[in-house]
Structure formats: C-alpha cells, structure tokens
N, C-alpha and C positions, 0 to 999 in steps of 0.2 A: 369661231361655237351657235347650235341652232338656234331662232329664234323665235319663242313660245305661245301658243294663244290656250286662254284659261275656257276649260270646260263645263262642261251643267255637275256646278257640285257646291258645296259648299265649303270653306279649309275646316270648319268647326263646326262641331254640332254639341248643345249640352243635355244632358234629357239627364233625370233622376242625380243630379247631384255628378256627371260624369261627365267631357270633355272630350270628345271622338274625334280626334284628328284626321285631316283626311292625311294620304300620303305626298311630303314634301318631299318633291324634286330640289336639283338643286338647283334651281334659278334664281339666278339676281335681279332681284326689282326693281332694278333701276336702268337696271337696261333690256330685259325682256330677251336673254339667255344663258343658258346655261351657265355655271360657272368653267371660268378659264382651265386646264394646270390639269392633274390629278385627282384622283381618286381622293388624296388628301382633304385640297382646297372644294370635292364637289359634299365629301362630306360635311368638311365645316358651312357651307353654303345652308346644306340640307335641318343639318344643325340651327343654324341660326332665321332661317322660315318659320322651324319647330317655334323657338323661342320665338318671336313673330306672334305665331297661333296664339301659343298658349298667355304671352304678355298681353292682348288684344280682347282676350275671355278673362280675364284677368286670372292670372294660375301662375303658374312656375316649374320649371324642370324637375324644382326637388315633389312635387304632387307627381309626377310622371311612374304611373302604374306599370307599362305595356310598352312594349315599342316590336317592331315587326322593319326588320332593315333590308329591303329587295339587293341584291344586287346579281348583272351577269357574269358574276367571276369570282366562283367562292375563293379565289386565290389571291384577290385582294382583301378578305377578312383581315389579317394584320393590321395592314394599314387604317380599315376603317376602326377596327375592336380599337385602338391605336386614340383618332381621335374622339372615338365616344365616349370612353372613358374617361380621358380630358374633359370631354363635357359636361357627362354626370359627377367626377369625381366620386363621396364614398358614398353617390344612392346609389342605390341598382335596381332599378325596377329588371321584371322579369323580359324576358328580349326574344324570339325568333329573328333568324335569319333567317333569308328566302332566299334558295337561287333559281335565279330567271334567264329565259332563256334572249331576252334585251329590254330593254327598261326605255321610258318613253322621250324621246326626243338624243338619242344615242349615250344618254345618262349613264353611271357606273354606283351609281346607291337612289333608294325612294325611301323615307321614313315613316310610316306611320304613328300617331300615337292613341292611348289614350291616357289620360288623368283626369284627376281632382278636382271640381271646376264647380263651390259653394254659390255661384249665383244660377238665377233659375234659369226657366228652358230656352237660348235664343239662337239663334241658326247665321 
C-alpha cells in the first residue's frame, strides 16, 4: 500500500464551539500506510482516525453533527454505510456522500466531520 506524507493542514480546528475535522483517510498511524484490505477495513481505519481527532480535542462521536464521506466508487456505498452505521449506532449525524474520480493514495474512502467541542479555539 502507498506510504503517506503529511500535508499543510491541521487535523482539526475549533471555532465558536465547533470542531472542524479535516478529511480522514484510512492511514494507519503506526505504519504511515493505507489500511490493507478492502473498503470495510479502510472505512474502519478512517473512522478510527476520526475518533482520534475527536478525542484529542476532548469530544467524541456522539457530538458529531455532520459528516462528508468521499468515495471513488458509489458501488461501495452499502459496505461503507454498514460500517458507518456500526460506528455511530443510534446517533445519526447529517451526512453527504460525495462520489469522486479518485482519492489521495488510491484510498477508497475519506471522511470529514463537524462536531460540537466545548474547548476554546485551538489548532
């Protein structure tokens, strides 16, 4: 799998009580590589990365208001949706699925989010 390099961005920024989470690719932090396997494994990794950003900013998935889910193939949607539903459980943030022509490093998914975050502004 492709090894990733960090770009010029913040994983998240808090402003006026909202955490804006940058798109989370399915990159394994320990290896720096895209999660091996199919879209299920990549979705699990992208959501784990989202969890890490949320936790780092003192919030959690129950405070997520909105997600944008990017995929290069909407035919993968059923599998993505099943993992996404397991992750959020009864909590149902607003969501948009965005078909793309391709994602960085050949990823099958990227997830960005907006969440409530009571901490002050920080980057």
